C-alpha positions as CSV (number, residue, x, y, z in Angstrom):
1,M,-15.8,5.9,8.8
2,N,-17.6,7.7,6.0
3,L,-16.1,8.7,2.6
4,K,-15.4,12.3,3.8
5,Q,-13.4,11.0,6.8
6,R,-11.5,8.5,4.7
7,I,-10.6,11.3,2.2
8,G,-9.4,13.5,5.2
9,L,-7.3,10.6,6.4
10,F,-5.8,10.2,2.9
11,E,-5.0,14.0,2.8
12,E,-3.2,13.8,6.2
13,D,-1.3,10.7,5.3
14,S,-0.4,12.1,1.9
15,K,1.2,15.1,3.6
16,I,3.4,12.8,5.6
17,L,4.3,10.7,2.5
18,E,5.1,13.9,0.6
19,A,7.4,15.1,3.4
20,I,9.3,11.8,3.4
21,A,9.5,11.8,-0.5
22,G,11.1,15.2,-0.3
23,Q,14.1,13.6,1.3
24,Y,14.8,11.7,-2.0
25,G,15.4,12.6,-5.6
26,N,12.5,12.4,-8.0
27,E,14.1,9.6,-9.9
28,S,15.0,7.5,-6.8
29,R,13.4,4.1,-6.0
30,E,12.4,5.5,-2.6
31,Y,10.5,8.4,-4.2
32,A,8.7,6.0,-6.7
33,A,7.8,3.6,-3.8
34,L,6.3,6.5,-1.9
35,Q,4.3,7.6,-5.0
36,H,3.0,4.0,-5.3
37,S,2.1,4.0,-1.6
38,A,0.0,7.2,-2.1
39,I,-1.8,5.7,-5.0
40,A,-2.5,2.5,-3.0
41,L,-3.7,4.6,-0.1
42,W,-6.1,6.5,-2.3
43,Y,-7.5,3.2,-3.7
44,V,-7.9,1.7,-0.2
45,L,-9.5,4.8,1.4
46,A,-11.6,6.3,-1.3
47,E,-11.9,4.2,-4.5
48,D,-12.6,0.6,-3.4
49,N,-12.8,0.3,0.3
50,E,-15.0,-2.8,0.1
51,K,-12.4,-4.8,-1.8
52,F,-9.8,-3.8,0.7
53,K,-12.0,-5.0,3.5
54,E,-12.3,-8.3,1.7
55,Y,-8.5,-8.5,1.3
56,V,-7.9,-7.8,4.9
57,A,-10.4,-10.4,6.0
58,K,-8.7,-13.0,3.8
59,F,-5.2,-11.9,4.6
60,Q,-2.9,-14.9,5.3
61,G,-1.1,-14.2,8.6
62,D,-1.8,-12.6,11.9
63,L,-2.0,-8.9,12.2
64,S,-0.3,-7.1,15.1
65,P,-2.4,-5.3,17.6
66,E,-1.1,-2.0,16.1
67,Q,-2.2,-3.1,12.6
68,K,-5.7,-4.1,14.0
69,A,-6.0,-0.8,15.7
70,H,-5.1,1.1,12.5
71,L,-7.7,-0.9,10.5
72,A,-10.3,-0.2,13.2
73,E,-9.5,3.6,12.9
74,M,-10.3,3.2,9.2
75,G,-13.6,1.5,10.0
76,I,-12.4,-1.9,9.0
77,D,-12.9,-4.9,11.4
78,P,-10.4,-7.6,10.3
79,E,-12.1,-10.1,12.5
80,V,-15.3,-10.0,10.4
81,D,-15.7,-12.4,7.5
82,P,-17.1,-10.4,4.5
83,G,-18.4,-13.5,2.8
C-alpha cells in the first residue's frame, strides 16, 4: 500500500472515529481516547509505517485471523521478520 492509499485509509477511518466521538462530550474520557486513536492511526499509516511494521513483527502474542487480514490490507505482513 503506497502513502496515498494509506492516507485515504486514514481519512476513511477518521470519519468513523469522528462519528463515534460525536456521541460523547468533548471533555469525556471516551472522546480523548478516540482523539488519541486518531493520532496513533496517523502515525501508523502516514508518519512512521516502518516502525509500526517492526512493532507488529515483534508483537508478543498471536494475532487473530481478522487482525492479520487488517494488517495485510494495510500492506503489512506480520509473518515477516523485519530484522
